[in-house]
N, C-alpha and C positions, 0 to 999 in steps of 0.2 A: 932524713930530709922531707920536709912537708911542702917544698916548693911546687910540687906537681898538683897539690891541692887547690881547690877554688879559694879565693881570698877569705871568704867567711870561715871556712874550715881552718885556714892558717891562723886566723885570729882566735878561734875557738881553742886551738892548741895552745896559744899564748896565754889565754885567760883561764884555762881549765883549773889550774892549781888554785886561783883566786876563788873560783866558783866552788871548788871542792872544800876548800877550808870553810866556807859558809854553810855549805849543804851538810857537812859532817861535823860542825861546830869543833873545828880543830885548827886554830890559828897557827900560822907559821911565823918564823922570826922575821924581822923587818925587811931584811935584805934577801929573803929567799927568792923573790919574784923579779929582782932587778933585771936579770937577762931576758926574761919574758917581756917586761915593759920596753926594754931596749928594741927587741925584735918588733913588738907591736908598734912602736913609733916609726920604725923603718917601714912597716907595711902601710901605715897611715900617710907617709910622706907623699906629697903631691895631690892629695885628695882635698876637695873643699871641706869646709866645716860640716856642711849638711851630709855629704858622702861619708866623711868620717864617723858622724853619728850613727847614720844608718848602718854602716858595716860593723861598728863597735857593738851596737845594740844586738845585731843579728848574730855576731860572734859569741856574745855572752849567752844568748839564748840557745844557740847550738851547743855550746859547751855544757850548759845545764841539762839539756835534752839528752846528750850522750851519758853524762853522768848518772842521771836518773834512770836511763834505760839499762845501765850496767851496775845498778846499785847493789845488787846481791853478790855479783862477781867482786865488786871492789870491797865490800864488807868481808867476804870470804878471804880474799887476799890480805887484807889488814888483820884479821884473825891469825892467819898462818904467820905473818910476820911478827905479831906479838908473841906467838908461841915459840918461835925461833929467836926471840929476843933481838930481832933486827930493828924494831922501833919501840919506843916507850909509850905506854898508855897515857 
């Protein structure tokens, strides 16, 4: 559960997959992020358009910041998964 996290971090969790597919040039299938979008919309409910934009922008930046900070760990994990044939190249 991420409900104990600040709103920006909860948004970052929802959009991390979207940011990762761009960062690693590894597109997902069209329906892979539907659950994340649903949760994201729930998080944005009740906010004004301006607030929603600010939180959305901050969440995307936070996700990208975390992914970039852990880039070597993510690449190492991907290599291990490829070797174990858990994912396809």
